[in-house]
C-alpha positions as CSV (number, residue, x, y, z in Angstrom):
1,M,-187.9,-67.1,15.0
2,T,-190.7,-65.5,12.9
3,N,-190.6,-68.0,10.1
4,M,-190.5,-70.9,12.6
5,A,-193.5,-69.5,14.6
6,E,-195.5,-69.0,11.4
7,G,-194.6,-72.5,10.3
8,I,-196.2,-74.1,13.4
9,G,-199.2,-71.7,13.6
10,F,-197.9,-69.4,16.3
11,S,-197.6,-66.3,14.1
12,G,-200.3,-64.5,16.2
13,I,-198.6,-64.9,19.5
14,D,-196.1,-62.4,20.8
15,F,-193.6,-64.5,22.7
16,S,-191.9,-61.5,24.2
17,G,-195.1,-60.7,26.2
18,K,-195.7,-61.7,29.8
19,D,-198.8,-63.7,29.0
20,A,-197.0,-65.9,26.5
21,W,-194.2,-66.6,28.9
22,R,-196.7,-67.4,31.6
23,M,-198.1,-70.1,29.2
24,F,-194.7,-71.9,29.3
25,K,-194.6,-71.7,33.1
26,I,-198.1,-73.3,33.3
27,M,-196.9,-76.0,30.9
28,S,-193.9,-76.7,33.1
29,E,-196.0,-77.1,36.2
30,F,-198.1,-79.7,34.4
31,V,-195.0,-81.6,33.2
32,E,-193.5,-81.5,36.7
33,G,-196.7,-82.7,38.3
34,I,-197.2,-85.6,35.9
35,D,-193.5,-86.6,36.2
36,E,-193.6,-86.6,40.0
37,L,-197.0,-88.3,40.4
38,Q,-196.9,-90.9,37.6
39,E,-196.3,-93.8,40.1
40,I,-199.3,-92.8,42.2
41,D,-202.0,-95.2,41.0
42,R,-204.2,-95.8,44.2
43,G,-204.5,-92.2,45.3
44,V,-207.3,-91.0,47.6
45,A,-207.4,-87.2,48.2
46,V,-208.2,-86.0,51.7
47,F,-209.4,-82.4,52.1
48,G,-210.0,-80.5,55.3
49,S,-209.3,-77.4,57.3
50,S,-205.8,-75.9,57.5
51,R,-206.8,-74.5,60.9
52,S,-207.4,-77.7,62.9
53,K,-205.0,-78.0,65.8
54,P,-203.1,-81.1,66.8
55,G,-205.0,-83.0,69.4
56,S,-208.4,-81.5,68.3
57,E,-211.3,-83.8,67.3
58,D,-211.0,-82.8,63.6
59,Y,-207.2,-83.2,63.5
60,E,-207.3,-86.6,65.1
61,G,-210.1,-87.6,62.8
62,A,-208.1,-86.7,59.7
63,R,-205.1,-88.5,61.1
64,A,-207.1,-91.7,61.7
65,M,-208.4,-91.3,58.1
66,G,-205.0,-91.1,56.6
67,R,-203.7,-94.0,58.7
68,A,-206.7,-96.3,57.7
69,L,-206.3,-95.4,54.0
70,A,-202.6,-96.1,54.1
71,L,-203.0,-99.4,55.9
72,S,-205.5,-100.5,53.3
73,G,-202.9,-99.8,50.5
74,Y,-204.1,-96.4,49.3
75,D,-201.8,-93.4,48.5
76,V,-202.9,-90.4,50.6
77,I,-202.9,-87.1,48.7
78,T,-203.5,-83.7,50.5
79,G,-202.8,-80.1,49.9
80,G,-199.6,-80.5,51.9
81,G,-200.3,-77.8,54.4
82,P,-201.1,-77.7,58.1
83,G,-204.3,-78.8,60.0
84,D,-206.3,-81.7,58.6
85,M,-203.8,-82.0,55.7
86,E,-200.9,-82.4,58.0
87,A,-203.0,-84.9,60.1
88,A,-203.9,-87.0,57.1
89,N,-200.3,-87.1,55.9
90,Q,-199.1,-88.0,59.5
91,G,-201.6,-90.8,59.5
92,A,-200.4,-92.0,56.1
93,R,-196.8,-92.1,57.3
94,E,-197.9,-94.0,60.4
95,G,-199.6,-96.5,58.1
96,N,-196.3,-96.8,56.0
97,G,-198.0,-95.5,52.9
98,N,-197.3,-92.9,50.3
99,S,-198.0,-89.4,51.8
100,V,-198.3,-86.9,48.9
101,G,-198.6,-83.1,49.3
102,L,-199.7,-80.9,46.4
103,A,-198.8,-77.6,48.0
104,I,-199.5,-74.1,46.7
105,H,-197.6,-70.8,46.9
106,L,-199.6,-68.4,49.1
107,P,-198.5,-65.1,50.6
108,H,-199.0,-66.2,54.2
109,E,-198.6,-69.9,54.0
110,G,-195.6,-71.6,55.7
111,K,-193.7,-74.6,54.5
112,A,-195.3,-77.9,53.6
113,N,-195.9,-80.2,56.5
114,P,-193.2,-82.6,57.6
115,Y,-195.0,-85.9,56.9
116,L,-194.7,-86.0,53.1
117,T,-193.0,-88.6,51.0
118,H,-193.8,-86.7,47.8
119,T,-194.0,-82.9,47.6
120,I,-194.9,-80.6,44.7
121,T,-195.5,-76.9,45.1
122,F,-197.6,-75.2,42.5
123,K,-198.1,-71.5,41.7
124,Y,-201.3,-72.0,39.8
125,F,-204.4,-73.3,41.6
126,F,-206.0,-74.8,38.4
127,V,-202.9,-76.9,37.6
128,R,-203.0,-78.2,41.2
129,K,-206.7,-79.0,40.9
130,V,-206.0,-81.0,37.7
131,M,-203.4,-83.1,39.6
132,F,-205.8,-83.8,42.4
133,V,-208.5,-85.1,39.9
134,K,-206.0,-87.0,37.7
135,Y,-204.3,-88.9,40.4
136,S,-207.2,-89.5,42.9
137,K,-209.6,-92.4,42.8
138,A,-211.8,-90.7,45.4
139,F,-212.2,-87.5,47.3
140,V,-212.6,-87.7,51.1
141,V,-213.7,-84.3,52.4
142,M,-213.3,-83.5,56.1
143,P,-215.0,-80.5,57.8
144,G,-213.3,-77.4,56.4
145,G,-213.7,-73.8,55.1
146,F,-214.0,-72.1,51.8
147,G,-211.0,-73.9,50.2
148,T,-212.4,-77.3,51.2
149,L,-215.8,-76.4,49.8
150,D,-214.1,-75.1,46.6
151,E,-212.4,-78.5,46.0
152,L,-215.6,-80.3,46.9
153,F,-218.0,-78.6,44.5
154,E,-215.5,-78.4,41.7
155,A,-215.3,-82.2,41.8
156,V,-219.1,-82.5,42.1
157,T,-219.5,-80.3,39.0
158,L,-217.0,-82.4,37.0
159,V,-218.9,-85.6,37.8
160,Q,-222.3,-83.9,37.3
161,T,-221.4,-82.7,33.8
162,K,-219.6,-85.9,32.9
163,K,-216.3,-84.2,32.3
164,I,-214.6,-86.9,34.3
165,K,-215.3,-90.5,35.0
166,P,-217.5,-90.7,38.2
167,F,-215.7,-91.4,41.4
168,P,-216.7,-91.3,45.1
169,I,-216.9,-87.9,46.7
170,I,-217.3,-88.6,50.4
171,L,-218.3,-86.2,53.1
172,A,-216.5,-87.6,56.1
173,G,-216.4,-86.9,59.8
174,N,-219.2,-85.6,62.1
175,P,-222.4,-85.9,60.1
176,A,-223.8,-82.9,62.0
177,H,-221.2,-80.7,60.2
178,W,-222.6,-81.6,56.8
179,Q,-226.3,-81.9,57.5
180,G,-227.1,-78.2,57.2
181,L,-225.4,-78.1,53.8
182,L,-227.3,-81.2,52.6
183,D,-230.6,-79.8,53.9
184,W,-229.9,-76.5,52.1
185,I,-229.2,-78.4,48.8
186,Q,-232.5,-80.1,49.1
187,S,-234.6,-77.1,50.2
188,A,-233.0,-74.4,48.0
189,L,-231.5,-76.2,45.0
190,V,-233.5,-79.4,44.4
191,A,-236.8,-77.9,45.4
192,R,-236.4,-75.0,43.0
193,G,-235.2,-77.2,40.1
194,K,-231.5,-76.0,40.2
195,V,-230.2,-79.5,40.9
196,R,-231.9,-82.9,40.1
197,E,-232.6,-85.2,42.9
198,E,-230.4,-87.9,41.5
199,E,-227.4,-85.6,41.3
200,V,-227.4,-85.2,45.1
201,S,-226.3,-88.8,45.3
202,I,-222.9,-87.7,44.0
203,L,-222.3,-86.8,47.6
204,Q,-221.9,-89.7,50.1
205,L,-221.7,-89.5,53.9
206,A,-219.3,-91.6,55.9
207,E,-218.7,-90.8,59.6
208,T,-215.7,-93.2,60.2
209,P,-212.6,-94.4,58.3
210,E,-214.2,-97.8,58.1
211,A,-217.3,-96.4,56.4
212,V,-215.0,-94.6,53.9
213,L,-213.2,-97.8,53.1
214,E,-216.5,-99.6,52.6
215,I,-217.6,-97.0,50.0
216,L,-214.3,-97.5,48.2
217,K,-214.8,-101.2,48.2
218,K,-218.3,-100.9,46.9
219,N,-217.0,-98.8,44.1
220,H,-214.3,-101.4,43.3
221,I,-211.5,-99.0,44.3
222,E,-209.0,-101.4,45.7
223,G,-205.9,-100.6,47.7
224,G,-202.5,-102.3,47.5
225,A,-201.5,-105.6,48.7
């Protein structure tokens, strides 16, 4: 084992340690994710609150979003959980589309929602985030909490720094939910030189599923037949 490790440049790694074995677990999650998702080529990720209740305005808005995307030939990708994620996946199934859930192991999370055609459960958040970016042509962000904002601004940063090819990042749903955030970006970030004015345009507003579909069309992101 020692001679083999030295021969391929691993002589400085202790493969008996926990950190080294964790590396292999991380690699296995990447392999599983790529293997499971390789057929997804028209993915649109829908993010939103896990706390929205069935029948609520937010839940039904996410459900309509998932259905409209699926009917237009897009594969709907969510975090696989409850709330807006479940709603978007439910809508995708109603639209006879692929309904993908990239779930995460969390101490108090239940099972993935029942509306999924493809399910992968990750241990590592960063592997899951890579899968969202790799297999999504656009991010549609519904009103949500800290987790939703985390996904939103990570994608914005990747586009801003040109680490990925630019793609639409759409703030969807009630515009009033987003207006305070956009006002703060202008007054506290742009005004103080922390963000350039043109970088704010990475974020696009769309109140309805039809408006989201129009943005995708303008960006030449076509659905299926």
